[in-house]
N, CA, C and O of each residue as an XYZ file, in Angstrom:
928
protein
N      28.355     37.235     56.873
C      28.719     35.919     56.299
C      30.063     36.038     55.584
O      30.247     36.876     54.702
N      30.998     35.173     55.992
C      32.306     35.240     55.361
C      32.319     34.477     54.038
O      31.323     33.874     53.639
N      33.450     34.518     53.382
C      33.572     33.897     52.047
C      33.383     32.394     52.091
O      32.744     31.819     51.210
N      33.940     31.748     53.121
C      33.830     30.288     53.233
C      32.384     29.859     53.417
O      31.947     28.866     52.835
N      31.634     30.614     54.234
C      30.226     30.284     54.444
C      29.439     30.421     53.140
O      28.545     29.622     52.861
N      29.775     31.431     52.352
C      29.104     31.614     51.066
C      29.361     30.460     50.118
O      28.465     30.020     49.398
N      30.597     29.973     50.125
C      30.947     28.831     49.270
C      30.176     27.594     49.698
O      29.683     26.843     48.856
N      30.068     27.376     51.023
C      29.352     26.208     51.548
C      27.885     26.256     51.140
O      27.322     25.257     50.693
N      27.259     27.447     51.302
C      25.846     27.592     50.941
C      25.644     27.354     49.444
O      24.676     26.711     49.037
N      26.559     27.872     48.632
C      26.471     27.674     47.181
C      26.584     26.200     46.824
O      25.858     25.712     45.957
N      27.497     25.483     47.492
C      27.662     24.050     47.238
C      26.408     23.286     47.624
O      25.989     22.362     46.926
N      25.804     23.687     48.759
C      24.573     23.025     49.202
C      23.462     23.233     48.178
O      22.725     22.304     47.848
N      23.349     24.469     47.678
C      22.329     24.761     46.668
C      22.565     23.967     45.388
O      21.622     23.463     44.777
N      23.832     23.862     44.988
C      24.168     23.082     43.791
C      23.827     21.616     43.981
O      23.279     20.973     43.085
N      24.159     21.088     45.169
C      23.859     19.685     45.459
C      22.356     19.445     45.465
O      21.884     18.423     44.968
N      21.605     20.391     46.029
C      20.148     20.257     46.069
C      19.567     20.279     44.659
O      18.661     19.512     44.334
N      20.105     21.176     43.823
C      19.639     21.245     42.445
C      19.949     19.980     41.669
O      19.124     19.513     40.884
N      21.139     19.420     41.884
C      21.531     18.179     41.204
C      20.660     17.022     41.652
O      20.242     16.198     40.839
N      20.383     16.960     42.960
C      19.532     15.895     43.492
C      18.123     15.988     42.920
O      17.525     14.973     42.562
N      17.597     17.202     42.836
C      16.257     17.416     42.280
C      16.205     16.972     40.818
O      15.262     16.310     40.387
N      17.243     17.353     40.067
C      17.304     16.975     38.656
C      17.375     15.466     38.497
O      16.708     14.905     37.627
N      18.169     14.803     39.320
C      18.293     13.349     39.251
C      16.969     12.674     39.594
O      16.593     11.674     38.983
N      16.267     13.235     40.577
C      14.963     12.674     40.946
C      13.965     12.794     39.801
O      13.206     11.866     39.522
N      13.977     13.958     39.139
C      13.080     14.159     37.996
C      13.413     13.183     36.875
O      12.522     12.568     36.289
N      14.708     13.047     36.581
C      15.125     12.107     35.534
C      14.768     10.678     35.913
O      14.392      9.877     35.058
N      14.887     10.361     37.199
C      14.544      9.019     37.671
C      13.081      8.689     37.465
O      12.710      7.519     37.380
N      12.248      9.715     37.384
C      10.821      9.515     37.120
C      10.537      9.517     35.621
O       9.792      8.671     35.125
N      11.127     10.464     34.905
C      10.811     10.649     33.487
C      11.347      9.534     32.601
O      10.673      9.108     31.663
N      12.560      9.055     32.893
C      13.164      8.026     32.033
C      12.348      6.738     32.022
O      12.071      6.221     30.939
N      11.939      6.182     33.196
C      11.091      4.982     33.157
C       9.767      5.215     32.434
O       9.286      4.341     31.713
N       9.175      6.407     32.632
C       7.922      6.719     31.939
C       8.138      6.718     30.428
O       7.325      6.179     29.677
N       9.235      7.323     29.989
C       9.539      7.370     28.558
C       9.743      5.969     27.997
O       9.290      5.673     26.891
N      10.421      5.105     28.748
C      10.653      3.730     28.295
C       9.336      2.982     28.167
O       9.102      2.291     27.176
N       8.466      3.124     29.184
C       7.172      2.435     29.169
C       6.320      2.918     27.997
O       5.703      2.110     27.303
N       6.286      4.222     27.780
C       5.506      4.780     26.670
C       6.053      4.298     25.330
O       5.281      3.977     24.426
N       7.374      4.245     25.195
C       7.987      3.773     23.948
C       7.635      2.318     23.683
O       7.304      1.953     22.555
N       7.704      1.485     24.718
C       7.346      0.072     24.560
C       5.881     -0.067     24.162
O       5.538     -0.889     23.313
N       5.020      0.741     24.779
C       3.588      0.689     24.441
C       3.362      1.075     22.979
O       2.664      0.371     22.249
N       3.953      2.192     22.553
C       3.799      2.631     21.167
C       4.382      1.613     20.198
O       3.833      1.400     19.117
N       5.489      0.985     20.578
C       6.101     -0.060     19.757
C       5.148     -1.238     19.597
O       4.986     -1.766     18.497
N       4.518     -1.647     20.695
C       3.615     -2.803     20.658
C       2.360     -2.530     19.843
O       1.698     -3.465     19.393
N       2.023     -1.256     19.648
C       0.849     -0.879     18.862
C       1.214     -0.432     17.446
O       0.368      0.080     16.713
N       2.486     -0.632     17.065
C       2.974     -0.245     15.730
C       2.736      1.232     15.454
O       2.377      1.610     14.339
N       2.935      2.066     16.467
C       2.716      3.508     16.323
C       4.016      4.306     16.296
O       3.986      5.534     16.216
N       5.128      3.635     16.360
C       6.409      4.314     16.205
C       6.742      4.424     14.718
O       6.308      3.576     13.938
N       7.496      5.437     14.302
C       7.982      5.469     12.917
C       8.734      4.176     12.608
O       9.513      3.697     13.432
N       8.505      3.620     11.438
C       9.016      2.285     11.147
C      10.533      2.202     11.268
O      11.061      1.181     11.710
N      11.242      3.260     10.881
C      12.698      3.242     10.997
C      13.148      3.133     12.437
O      14.038      2.345     12.759
N      12.534      3.924     13.309
C      12.873      3.862     14.728
C      12.429      2.538     15.326
O      13.140      1.944     16.136
N      11.235      2.072     14.920
C      10.709      0.805     15.436
C      11.623     -0.361     15.074
O      11.770     -1.303     15.853
N      12.235     -0.298     13.897
C      13.144     -1.367     13.470
C      14.323     -1.501     14.434
O      14.638     -2.602     14.887
N      14.965     -0.394     14.739
C      16.129     -0.444     15.634
C      15.717     -0.716     17.073
O      16.409     -1.430     17.800
N      14.595     -0.148     17.479
C      14.108     -0.416     18.831
C      13.726     -1.885     18.976
O      13.978     -2.497     20.014
N      13.115     -2.455     17.927
C      12.716     -3.858     17.967
C      13.898     -4.795     18.109
O      13.822     -5.799     18.818
N      14.990     -4.470     17.438
C      16.191     -5.303     17.545
C      16.791     -5.209     18.943
O      17.217     -6.215     19.512
N      16.823     -3.995     19.494
C      17.324     -3.814     20.855
C      16.417     -4.517     21.857
O      16.890     -5.186     22.776
N      15.122     -4.361     21.672
C      14.146     -4.979     22.576
C      14.258     -6.501     22.539
O      14.156     -7.166     23.570
N      14.467     -7.043     21.344
C      14.641     -8.494     21.210
C      15.880     -8.958     21.969
O      15.831     -9.947     22.700
N      16.978     -8.251     21.797
C      18.225     -8.626     22.467
C      18.060     -8.613     23.984
O      18.596     -9.479     24.675
N      17.320     -7.634     24.504
C      17.170     -7.479     25.946
C      16.171     -8.466     26.544
O      16.333     -8.895     27.687
N      15.149     -8.826     25.787
C      14.061     -9.636     26.350
C      14.059    -11.090     25.898
O      13.265    -11.883     26.404
N      14.924    -11.462     24.963
C      14.886    -12.829     24.447
C      15.097    -13.897     25.517
O      14.430    -14.930     25.458
N      15.992    -13.705     26.498
C      16.111    -14.716     27.562
C      14.804    -14.925     28.322
O      14.468    -16.050     28.695
N      14.068    -13.835     28.550
C      12.767    -13.950     29.221
C      11.790    -14.712     28.339
O      11.056    -15.579     28.811
N      11.789    -14.378     27.046
C      10.900    -15.063     26.103
C      11.163    -16.557     26.076
O      10.233    -17.363     26.077
N      12.443    -16.920     26.052
C      12.800    -18.337     26.026
C      12.333    -19.037     27.289
O      11.827    -20.158     27.235
N      12.504    -18.371     28.434
C      12.057    -18.959     29.692
C      10.556    -19.185     29.714
O      10.086    -20.233     30.156
N       9.808    -18.205     29.239
C       8.352    -18.338     29.188
C       7.935    -19.420     28.201
O       6.978    -20.155     28.446
N       8.664    -19.518     27.070
C       8.356    -20.539     26.074
C       8.578    -21.929     26.644
O       7.749    -22.821     26.463
N       9.692    -22.115     27.331
C      10.000    -23.414     27.935
C       8.972    -23.776     28.996
O       8.603    -24.941     29.146
N       8.509    -22.761     29.734
C       7.523    -22.990     30.796
C       6.111    -23.180     30.249
O       5.185    -23.472     31.006
N       5.943    -23.017     28.946
C       4.634    -23.190     28.335
C       3.687    -22.032     28.550
O       2.471    -22.198     28.447
N       4.230    -20.849     28.850
C       3.399    -19.683     29.151
C       3.182    -18.781     27.941
O       2.530    -17.743     28.053
N       3.717    -19.162     26.798
C       3.521    -18.385     25.568
C       2.772    -19.187     24.508
O       2.822    -18.864     23.321
N       2.089    -20.221     24.942
C       1.377    -21.055     23.996
C       2.298    -22.086     23.368
O       3.482    -22.141     23.701
N       1.777    -22.900     22.468
C       2.591    -23.946     21.844
C       3.693    -23.374     20.971
O       3.530    -22.321     20.355
N       4.804    -24.070     20.925
C       5.917    -23.640     20.078
C       5.564    -23.772     18.604
O       5.881    -22.888     17.808
N       4.913    -24.865     18.237
C       4.622    -25.143     16.832
C       3.213    -25.696     16.701
O       2.742    -26.443     17.558
N       2.541    -25.315     15.607
C       1.184    -25.785     15.324
C       1.104    -26.202     13.860
O       1.653    -25.531     12.985
N       0.421    -27.305     13.599
C       0.294    -27.811     12.235
C      -0.946    -27.222     11.570
O      -2.046    -27.306     12.116
N      -0.768    -26.629     10.394
C      -1.884    -26.055      9.648
C      -2.493    -27.050      8.674
O      -3.713    -27.107      8.517
N      -1.651    -27.826      8.026
C      -2.112    -28.875      7.122
C      -0.996    -29.905      6.996
O      -0.077    -29.916      7.815
N      -1.057    -30.755      6.003
C      -0.068    -31.832      5.884
C       1.351    -31.318      5.674
O       2.316    -32.006      6.007
N       1.481    -30.120      5.127
C       2.807    -29.648      4.721
C       3.257    -28.335      5.349
O       4.420    -27.958      5.208
N       2.374    -27.640      6.030
C       2.685    -26.295      6.521
C       2.448    -26.198      8.025
O       1.427    -26.644      8.548
N       3.429    -25.601      8.703
C       3.375    -25.410     10.153
C       3.580    -23.931     10.469
O       4.197    -23.193      9.702
N       3.050    -23.523     11.612
C       3.170    -22.143     12.081
C       3.653    -22.155     13.519
O       3.206    -22.977     14.319
N       4.576    -21.238     13.857
C       5.036    -21.246     15.236
C       5.947    -20.101     15.593
O       6.031    -19.090     14.896
N       6.634    -20.297     16.713
C       7.488    -19.267     17.295
C       8.904    -19.342     16.737
O       9.280    -20.292     16.052
N       9.662    -18.321     17.051
C      11.051    -18.204     16.616
C      11.892    -19.383     17.115
O      11.943    -19.630     18.320
N      12.549    -20.111     16.213
C      13.387    -21.235     16.641
C      14.807    -20.794     16.971
O      15.376    -19.925     16.311
N      15.354    -21.402     17.989
C      16.770    -21.255     18.293
C      17.526    -22.425     17.647
O      16.914    -23.327     17.076
N      18.830    -22.400     17.742
C      19.621    -23.474     17.156
C      19.240    -24.839     17.684
O      19.243    -25.824     16.945
N      18.911    -24.897     18.974
C      18.552    -26.174     19.597
C      17.217    -26.714     19.105
O      16.918    -27.893     19.299
N      16.403    -25.860     18.465
C      15.094    -26.298     17.972
C      15.160    -26.904     16.577
O      14.216    -27.568     16.150
N      16.247    -26.690     15.868
C      16.329    -27.126     14.477
C      16.268    -28.645     14.374
O      15.636    -29.184     13.466
N      16.914    -29.324     15.290
C      16.861    -30.794     15.297
C      15.432    -31.281     15.440
O      15.016    -32.218     14.758
N      14.668    -30.634     16.345
C      13.261    -30.981     16.539
C      12.469    -30.763     15.259
O      11.699    -31.632     14.849
N      12.649    -29.621     14.631
C      11.920    -29.328     13.396
C      12.250    -30.329     12.301
O      11.366    -30.790     11.578
N      13.526    -30.661     12.187
C      13.978    -31.512     11.087
C      13.583    -32.974     11.288
O      13.064    -33.609     10.371
N      13.824    -33.501     12.474
C      13.611    -34.935     12.696
C      12.185    -35.277     13.110
O      11.614    -36.245     12.608
N      11.602    -34.500     14.015
C      10.255    -34.837     14.481
C       9.185    -34.436     13.479
O       8.262    -35.201     13.199
N       9.317    -33.219     12.936
C       8.267    -32.703     12.056
C       8.614    -32.807     10.574
O       7.796    -32.466      9.720
N       9.816    -33.273     10.267
C      10.253    -33.453      8.877
C      10.204    -32.137      8.094
O       9.906    -32.127      6.899
N      10.497    -31.044      8.773
C      10.494    -29.723      8.148
C      11.882    -29.427      7.589
O      12.891    -29.610      8.270
N      11.917    -28.970      6.347
C      13.207    -28.607      5.758
C      13.174    -27.275      5.011
O      14.101    -26.949      4.270
N      12.097    -26.506      5.213
C      11.998    -25.174      4.611
C      11.408    -24.208      5.635
O      10.490    -24.558      6.376
N      11.941    -22.996      5.666
C      11.566    -22.011      6.678
C      11.153    -20.704      6.017
O      11.804    -20.248      5.077
N      10.073    -20.100      6.504
C       9.721    -18.720      6.162
C       9.874    -17.899      7.437
O       9.106    -18.058      8.386
N      10.865    -17.027      7.452
C      11.204    -16.242      8.643
C      10.838    -14.779      8.421
O      11.372    -14.131      7.521
N       9.916    -14.256      9.250
C       9.476    -12.871      9.115
C      10.077    -11.944     10.161
O       9.669    -10.787     10.253
N      11.034    -12.419     10.950
C      11.619    -11.620     12.034
C      12.669    -10.643     11.505
O      13.739    -11.063     11.064
N      12.377     -9.368     11.546
C      13.398     -8.377     11.217
C      14.521     -8.414     12.240
O      15.678     -8.149     11.916
N      14.172     -8.744     13.475
C      15.115     -8.677     14.586
C      16.001     -9.913     14.711
O      16.891     -9.947     15.561
N      15.773    -10.935     13.872
C      16.517    -12.190     14.043
C      16.524    -12.962     12.730
O      15.465    -13.318     12.212
N      17.712    -13.223     12.188
C      17.812    -13.918     10.905
C      17.703    -15.428     11.026
O      17.700    -16.139     10.021
N      17.615    -15.911     12.245
C      17.453    -17.343     12.443
C      18.776    -18.059     12.623
O      19.833    -17.487     12.356
N      18.730    -19.315     13.077
C      19.949    -20.113     13.263
C      20.451    -20.650     11.927
O      20.370    -21.849     11.661
N      20.962    -19.770     11.102
C      21.279    -20.113      9.714
C      22.349    -21.197      9.588
O      22.299    -22.009      8.664
N      23.304    -21.216     10.499
C      24.342    -22.253     10.442
C      23.737    -23.635     10.653
O      24.145    -24.605     10.014
N      22.766    -23.718     11.549
C      22.091    -24.999     11.788
C      21.258    -25.402     10.572
O      21.196    -26.580     10.220
N      20.617    -24.420      9.931
C      19.856    -24.733      8.721
C      20.774    -25.299      7.645
O      20.433    -26.279      6.982
N      21.930    -24.685      7.477
C      22.896    -25.167      6.491
C      23.349    -26.580      6.823
O      23.499    -27.419      5.935
N      23.562    -26.835      8.095
C      24.005    -28.156      8.540
C      23.011    -29.246      8.150
O      23.404    -30.359      7.803
N      21.715    -28.914      8.209
C      20.676    -29.899      7.901
C      20.149    -29.769      6.472
O      19.195    -30.452      6.097
N      20.760    -28.904      5.685
C      20.321    -28.734      4.307
C      18.959    -28.088      4.181
O      18.239    -28.336      3.214
N      18.595    -27.255      5.154
C      17.296    -26.596      5.155
C      17.390    -25.252      4.427
O      18.410    -24.566      4.497
N      16.324    -24.893      3.739
C      16.288    -23.638      2.993
C      15.412    -22.633      3.722
O      14.316    -22.966      4.173
N      15.900    -21.393      3.836
C      15.122    -20.351      4.495
C      14.802    -19.209      3.530
O      15.674    -18.723      2.810
N      13.540    -18.795      3.531
C      13.142    -17.543      2.894
C      13.082    -16.496      4.000
O      12.233    -16.566      4.890
N      13.987    -15.528      3.937
C      14.037    -14.481      4.957
C      13.360    -13.232      4.420
O      13.887    -12.562      3.532
N      12.191    -12.923      4.962
C      11.411    -11.756      4.538
C      11.152    -10.897      5.785
O      10.079    -10.982      6.383
N      12.128    -10.074      6.175
C      12.045     -9.358      7.453
C      10.930     -8.317      7.504
O      10.775     -7.495      6.600
N      10.168     -8.377      8.576
C       9.109     -7.406      8.859
C       9.308     -6.926     10.293
O       9.510     -7.738     11.196
N       9.253     -5.623     10.507
C       9.437     -5.072     11.847
C       8.357     -5.606     12.780
O       7.187     -5.682     12.407
N       8.752     -5.971     13.985
C       7.820     -6.529     14.965
C       6.620     -5.607     15.166
O       6.761     -4.389     15.278
N       5.440     -6.218     15.207
C       4.149     -5.548     15.405
C       3.640     -4.843     14.151
O       2.551     -4.269     14.171
N       4.404     -4.874     13.063
C       3.929     -4.332     11.796
C       3.396     -5.474     10.931
O       3.696     -6.643     11.175
N       2.609     -5.123      9.928
C       1.984     -6.107      9.052
C       2.837     -6.325      7.805
O       3.336     -5.356      7.233
N       3.017     -7.575      7.369
C       3.730     -7.809      6.106
C       2.998     -7.129      4.946
O       1.768     -7.115      4.906
N       3.761     -6.568      4.007
C       3.096     -5.968      2.851
C       2.691     -7.054      1.858
O       3.073     -8.216      2.004
N       1.925     -6.668      0.863
C       1.363     -7.635     -0.082
C       2.466     -8.372     -0.829
O       2.344     -9.569     -1.087
N       3.532     -7.676     -1.176
C       4.642     -8.308     -1.898
C       5.270     -9.424     -1.066
O       5.584    -10.492     -1.592
N       5.450     -9.180      0.218
C       6.027    -10.200      1.101
C       5.075    -11.375      1.257
O       5.502    -12.529      1.263
N       3.787    -11.084      1.384
C       2.806    -12.171      1.500
C       2.844    -13.049      0.255
O       2.901    -14.274      0.357
N       2.813    -12.426     -0.914
C       2.820    -13.185     -2.168
C       4.121    -13.968     -2.335
O       4.102    -15.120     -2.770
N       5.236    -13.355     -1.996
C       6.525    -14.040     -2.092
C       6.553    -15.263     -1.182
O       7.082    -16.310     -1.556
N       5.990    -15.128     -0.004
C       5.956    -16.238      0.955
C       5.056    -17.362      0.461
O       5.417    -18.535      0.553
N       3.888    -17.009     -0.061
C       2.954    -18.022     -0.569
C       3.577    -18.781     -1.736
O       3.457    -20.004     -1.812
N       4.234    -18.074     -2.638
C       4.871    -18.739     -3.774
C       6.004    -19.655     -3.318
O       6.197    -20.734     -3.880
N       6.744    -19.234     -2.314
C       7.805    -20.082     -1.757
C       7.210    -21.355     -1.171
O       7.733    -22.448     -1.387
N       6.120    -21.210     -0.431
C       5.462    -22.379      0.166
C       5.002    -23.337     -0.925
O       5.218    -24.545     -0.828
N       4.369    -22.799     -1.961
C       3.894    -23.641     -3.063
C       5.044    -24.398     -3.716
O       4.930    -25.592     -3.993
N       6.149    -23.704     -3.961
C       7.303    -24.337     -4.598
C       7.871    -25.445     -3.721
O       8.202    -26.523     -4.214
N       7.982    -25.180     -2.425
C       8.541    -26.182     -1.526
C       7.648    -27.415     -1.435
O       8.144    -28.539     -1.370
N       6.346    -27.209     -1.429
C       5.426    -28.351     -1.397
C       5.556    -29.170     -2.674
O       5.535    -30.400     -2.629
N       5.690    -28.489     -3.816
C       5.895    -29.198     -5.086
C       7.161    -30.048     -5.050
O       7.229    -31.101     -5.684
N       8.168    -29.583     -4.300
C       9.430    -30.322     -4.178
C       9.351    -31.421     -3.123
O      10.320    -32.145     -2.897
N       8.191    -31.538     -2.481
C       8.019    -32.565     -1.462
C       8.494    -32.151     -0.084
O       8.729    -33.004      0.771
N       8.639    -30.856      0.142
C       9.142    -30.357      1.424
C       8.016    -29.860      2.318
O       6.938    -29.499      1.847
N       8.288    -29.850      3.611
C       7.392    -29.242      4.586
C       7.946    -27.876      4.996
O       9.159    -27.667      5.036
N       7.033    -26.953      5.299
C       7.414    -25.558      5.532
C       7.001    -25.116      6.934
O       5.908    -25.425      7.409
N       7.904    -24.388      7.578
C       7.628    -23.797      8.890
C       7.627    -22.282      8.751
O       8.642    -21.689      8.385
N       6.483    -21.648      9.045
C       6.354    -20.188      9.013
C       6.492    -19.677     10.441
O       5.848    -20.198     11.352
N       7.327    -18.661     10.641
C       7.451    -18.150     12.012
C       7.778    -16.666     12.045
O       8.348    -16.115     11.103
N       7.405    -16.036     13.147
C       7.921    -14.721     13.534
C       8.459    -14.916     14.948
O       9.102    -15.933     15.210
N       8.224    -13.991     15.861
C       8.738    -14.184     17.220
C       7.863    -15.154     18.007
O       8.369    -16.090     18.626
N       6.553    -14.930     17.981
C       5.641    -15.751     18.784
C       4.714    -16.617     17.949
O       4.009    -17.468     18.491
N       4.706    -16.411     16.636
C       3.772    -17.168     15.807
C       2.349    -16.664     15.966
O       1.403    -17.451     15.990
N       2.197    -15.340     16.074
C       0.879    -14.746     16.307
C       0.480    -13.734     15.231
O      -0.609    -13.819     14.663
N       1.370    -12.778     14.960
C       1.003    -11.646     14.124
C       1.560    -11.675     12.721
O       0.826    -11.919     11.764
N       2.862    -11.425     12.586
C       3.477    -11.366     11.255
C       3.336    -12.692     10.512
O       2.890    -12.726      9.365
N       3.717    -13.775     11.171
C       3.585    -15.088     10.528
C       2.123    -15.508     10.445
O       1.737    -16.254      9.546
N       1.303    -15.023     11.393
C      -0.129    -15.304     11.331
C      -0.763    -14.725     10.078
O      -1.681    -15.319      9.511
N      -0.271    -13.554      9.637
C      -0.786    -12.944      8.410
C      -0.485    -13.820      7.195
O      -1.325    -13.965      6.307
N       0.704    -14.396      7.159
C       1.040    -15.316      6.064
C       0.171    -16.565      6.156
O      -0.312    -17.070      5.143
N      -0.021    -17.053      7.365
C      -0.781    -18.288      7.559
C      -2.236    -18.138      7.128
O      -2.780    -19.023      6.468
N      -2.871    -17.023      7.496
C      -4.280    -16.857      7.116
C      -4.419    -16.724      5.601
O      -5.387    -17.211      5.017
N      -3.451    -16.065      4.970
C      -3.482    -15.951      3.510
C      -3.238    -17.306      2.850
O      -3.840    -17.619      1.823
N      -2.361    -18.103      3.437
C      -2.123    -19.442      2.912
C      -3.395    -20.284      2.996
O      -3.745    -20.975      2.039
N      -4.077    -20.231      4.116
C      -5.309    -21.005      4.281
C      -6.372    -20.532      3.293
O      -7.029    -21.349      2.647
N      -6.541    -19.208      3.173
C      -7.536    -18.675      2.238
C      -7.208    -19.068      0.800
O      -8.099    -19.417      0.025
N      -5.921    -19.008      0.447
C      -5.494    -19.323     -0.918
C      -5.589    -20.820     -1.204
O      -6.150    -21.228     -2.221
N      -5.046    -21.626     -0.315
C      -4.950    -23.066     -0.590
C      -6.282    -23.790     -0.437
O      -6.520    -24.793     -1.109
N      -7.149    -23.295      0.438
C      -8.438    -23.957      0.668
C      -9.589    -23.269     -0.055
O     -10.718    -23.759     -0.048
N      -9.298    -22.133     -0.679
C     -10.312    -21.382     -1.419
C     -11.488    -21.021     -0.505
O     -12.647    -21.293     -0.816
N     -11.156    -20.405      0.623
C     -12.189    -19.987      1.570
C     -12.084    -18.483      1.806
O     -11.083    -17.860      1.450
N     -13.104    -17.915      2.399
C     -13.092    -16.497      2.737
C     -12.128    -16.248      3.889
O     -11.718    -17.180      4.581
N     -11.770    -14.986      4.088
C     -10.868    -14.652      5.189
C     -11.506    -14.936      6.541
O     -10.819    -15.326      7.485
N     -12.817    -14.743      6.637
C     -13.495    -15.033      7.899
C     -13.386    -16.513      8.241
O     -13.105    -16.877      9.383
N     -13.608    -17.354      7.251
C     -13.484    -18.797      7.473
C     -12.029    -19.170      7.738
O     -11.745    -19.998      8.603
N     -11.111    -18.558      6.994
C      -9.683    -18.831      7.203
C      -9.260    -18.464      8.619
O      -8.458    -19.171      9.229
N      -9.793    -17.366      9.147
C      -9.482    -16.970     10.528
C      -9.961    -18.028     11.516
O      -9.249    -18.363     12.463
N     -11.158    -18.552     11.298
C     -11.697    -19.586     12.190
C     -10.849    -20.851     12.134
O     -10.566    -21.469     13.160
N     -10.451    -21.226     10.929
C      -9.597    -22.407     10.778
C      -8.270    -22.191     11.492
O      -7.786    -23.072     12.202
N      -7.690    -21.018     11.298
C      -6.395    -20.716     11.906
C      -6.479    -20.731     13.428
O      -5.585    -21.257     14.090
N      -7.538    -20.161     13.988
C      -7.706    -20.160     15.443
C      -7.904    -21.568     15.987
O      -7.503    -21.871     17.110
N      -8.517    -22.413     15.194
C      -8.667    -23.812     15.608
C      -7.308    -24.505     15.658
O      -7.059    -25.344     16.524
N      -6.440    -24.147     14.726
C      -5.113    -24.765     14.663
C      -4.150    -24.173     15.690
O      -3.339    -24.889     16.278
N      -4.246    -22.853     15.899
C      -3.330    -22.160     16.813
C      -4.087    -21.028     17.509
O      -4.291    -19.961     16.930
N      -4.490    -21.264     18.724
C      -5.409    -20.367     19.427
C      -4.805    -19.009     19.754
O      -5.546    -18.057     20.001
N      -3.473    -18.891     19.763
C      -2.847    -17.645     20.207
C      -2.614    -16.647     19.077
O      -2.068    -15.571     19.319
N      -3.016    -16.980     17.840
C      -2.833    -15.999     16.765
C      -3.749    -14.806     17.001
O      -4.734    -14.906     17.733
N      -3.423    -13.689     16.385
C      -4.264    -12.505     16.506
C      -5.672    -12.797     16.001
O      -5.863    -13.454     14.977
N      -6.640    -12.296     16.738
C      -8.044    -12.594     16.424
C      -8.584    -11.767     15.264
O      -9.635    -12.092     14.711
N      -7.877    -10.701     14.888
C      -8.377     -9.795     13.853
C      -7.513     -9.808     12.590
O      -7.502     -8.833     11.839
N      -6.802    -10.888     12.356
C      -5.961    -10.956     11.160
C      -6.773    -10.747      9.887
O      -6.300    -10.118      8.940
N      -7.983    -11.269      9.865
C      -8.802    -11.197      8.654
C      -9.245     -9.774      8.320
O      -9.767     -9.524      7.233
N      -9.039     -8.843      9.252
C      -9.391     -7.440      9.019
C      -8.192     -6.580      8.607
O      -8.362     -5.414      8.251
N      -6.997     -7.143      8.653
C      -5.809     -6.343      8.361
C      -5.776     -5.905      6.893
O      -6.182     -6.639      5.992
N      -5.281     -4.691      6.689
C      -5.308     -4.060      5.367
C      -4.591     -4.883      4.311
O      -5.164     -5.168      3.259
N      -3.354     -5.269      4.569
C      -2.570     -5.969      3.547
C      -3.061     -7.390      3.322
O      -2.979     -7.911      2.209
N      -3.569     -8.014      4.369
C      -4.184     -9.339      4.218
C      -5.366     -9.241      3.256
O      -5.525    -10.092      2.381
N      -6.188     -8.217      3.412
C      -7.339     -8.037      2.528
C      -6.916     -7.673      1.112
O      -7.553     -8.099      0.148
N      -5.856     -6.894      0.977
C      -5.370     -6.563     -0.366
C      -4.855     -7.810     -1.079
O      -5.114     -8.006     -2.267
N      -4.126     -8.651     -0.346
C      -3.656     -9.900     -0.948
C      -4.844    -10.759     -1.360
O      -4.880    -11.305     -2.462
N      -5.803    -10.870     -0.468
C      -6.983    -11.692     -0.739
C      -7.716    -11.198     -1.988
O      -8.125    -11.997     -2.832
N      -7.878     -9.885     -2.100
C      -8.570     -9.315     -3.259
C      -7.804     -9.566     -4.553
O      -8.409     -9.797     -5.601
N      -6.484     -9.523     -4.483
C      -5.654     -9.658     -5.683
C      -5.452    -11.102     -6.118
O      -5.367    -11.380     -7.314
N      -5.372    -12.025     -5.159
C      -4.947    -13.388     -5.495
C      -5.958    -14.478     -5.159
O      -5.789    -15.622     -5.581
N      -6.997    -14.147     -4.415
C      -7.938    -15.192     -3.998
C      -9.347    -14.998     -4.544
O     -10.056    -15.981     -4.761
N      -9.767    -13.772     -4.770
C     -11.160    -13.522     -5.135
C     -11.532    -14.095     -6.491
O     -12.702    -14.397     -6.730
N     -10.566    -14.251     -7.381
C     -10.862    -14.803     -8.703
C     -11.057    -16.311     -8.668
O     -11.491    -16.914     -9.650
N     -10.732    -16.919     -7.523
C     -10.916    -18.357     -7.376
C     -12.323    -18.624     -6.859
O     -13.029    -17.712     -6.429
N     -12.706    -19.865     -6.909
C     -14.004    -20.246     -6.369
C     -13.913    -20.305     -4.856
O     -13.297    -21.219     -4.308
N     -14.519    -19.339     -4.173
C     -14.423    -19.239     -2.732
C     -15.567    -19.986     -2.076
O     -16.732    -19.782     -2.417
N     -15.235    -20.841     -1.144
C     -16.236    -21.568     -0.374
C     -16.336    -20.927      1.000
O     -15.472    -21.153      1.847
N     -17.362    -20.138      1.235
C     -17.496    -19.397      2.495
C     -18.058    -20.237      3.619
O     -18.190    -19.754      4.744
N     -18.394    -21.492      3.337
C     -18.990    -22.329      4.381
C     -18.140    -23.544      4.702
O     -18.599    -24.459      5.385
N     -16.908    -23.564      4.219
C     -16.036    -24.707      4.490
C     -15.904    -24.935      5.985
O     -15.666    -23.990      6.737
N     -16.053    -26.158      6.418
C     -15.967    -26.462      7.845
C     -14.532    -26.413      8.308
O     -13.601    -26.552      7.515
N     -14.364    -26.214      9.604
C     -13.030    -26.128     10.196
C     -12.433    -27.518     10.311
O     -11.308    -27.669     10.787
């Protein structure tokens, strides 16, 4: 075998090795992405990493989310909890007119860490936002729940209507909503969950079992007269 033949064989071996490596990476990278998304959806990623991943994930998937929302495949955009409080999905700038004119909403509780909301539109309509960012798929802590409830109470005293939202109006904002129902109606968390599901069927079914929801309830609701049989 001459020198040129040796070089050719070496190049072939290198090319084969590179192709094999690319094939392996082509398999491993999608698997890693799928596993990361799964762990993210179960709140099993470290919160710091989940925060940045959640923002990236929102940026990449928001057009799909909007399409599904418009098609009615993500449940209702907005649901009324009582005379003054609404729960729903993340609003875009084009939704602010709807919130302001149709629903007479002028106060917002935004729990999206990944999105600060259409703040310029809120300013245009004189709407006030309480921004209490919580990483997607994580539970609001007791301090955030209490801060949100106090904001809602203050806005109602001022004659305003309040819209609570996260991305889909299911988990993070659902935790605030169930605590609001338990606090304002003086009912147990089990009853509050039933009321909430009647108002918005797509909220998480186990909100009443969440740790911080129960801590808030124990700290701020148990001293009140609780009616465990209040009808929906």
